[in-house]
C-alpha positions in Angstrom: -53.8 -40.1 -53.5 -54.5 -38.6 -50.1 -54.5 -42.1 -48.6 -51.2 -43.0 -50.0 -49.7 -39.6 -48.9 -51.0 -40.3 -45.4 -49.7 -43.8 -45.4 -46.2 -42.5 -46.5 -46.4 -39.7 -43.9 -45.9 -37.1 -46.7 -47.8 -33.9 -47.7 -48.6 -33.0 -51.2 -46.5 -29.9 -51.2 -43.5 -32.0 -50.2 -43.7 -33.8 -53.4 -42.1 -30.7 -55.2 -39.0 -31.2 -53.1 -38.5 -34.8 -53.9 -36.8 -36.2 -57.0 -38.8 -37.2 -60.0 -38.0 -40.7 -59.6 -38.5 -40.8 -55.7 -39.7 -44.3 -54.6 -42.7 -42.6 -52.8 -43.7 -40.8 -55.9 -43.4 -44.1 -58.0 -45.6 -45.8 -55.4 -48.3 -43.3 -55.6 -48.1 -43.3 -59.5 -48.6 -47.0 -59.5 -51.5 -46.9 -57.1 -53.2 -44.1 -59.1 -52.6 -46.1 -62.5 -54.1 -49.3 -60.9 -57.0 -47.8 -59.0 -58.1 -45.0 -61.3 -58.5 -43.9 -64.8 -56.0 -41.1 -64.6 -53.6 -40.9 -67.5 -49.9 -41.2 -67.2 -49.7 -37.5 -68.4 -51.9 -36.4 -65.5 -50.1 -38.5 -63.0 -46.7 -37.2 -64.1 -48.0 -33.6 -63.8 -49.7 -34.0 -60.6 -46.7 -35.7 -58.9 -44.1 -33.5 -60.5 -42.4 -36.4 -62.1 -41.4 -35.1 -65.4 -42.5 -36.5 -68.7 -45.2 -39.2 -68.8 -42.8 -41.4 -70.6 -40.5 -41.2 -67.7 -43.2 -42.4 -65.4 -44.1 -45.3 -67.7 -40.4 -46.4 -67.7 -40.3 -46.2 -63.9 -43.5 -48.3 -63.6 -42.3 -50.7 -66.2 -39.1 -51.2 -64.4 -41.0 -52.0 -61.2 -43.1 -54.5 -62.9 -40.1 -56.3 -64.3 -38.3 -56.3 -61.0 -41.5 -57.7 -59.3 -41.6 -60.5 -62.0 -38.0 -61.5 -61.4 -38.5 -61.7 -57.6 -41.4 -64.1 -58.1 -39.3 -66.6 -60.0 
């Protein structure tokens, strides 16, 4: 997570001020899910994104968007 925060030029405490669905938070959430065994519940709590189901929907929407652009 620290690598992604550094890449985005953001500090962890700044995540509190960002919206639940902020693109930077979604990027970090996606990376945490693909590169670790952290649960969606943990990711949602750690990144202050609301319910884990909201995070799941955001990540699913990104996957769908990515599949459409490849076609």
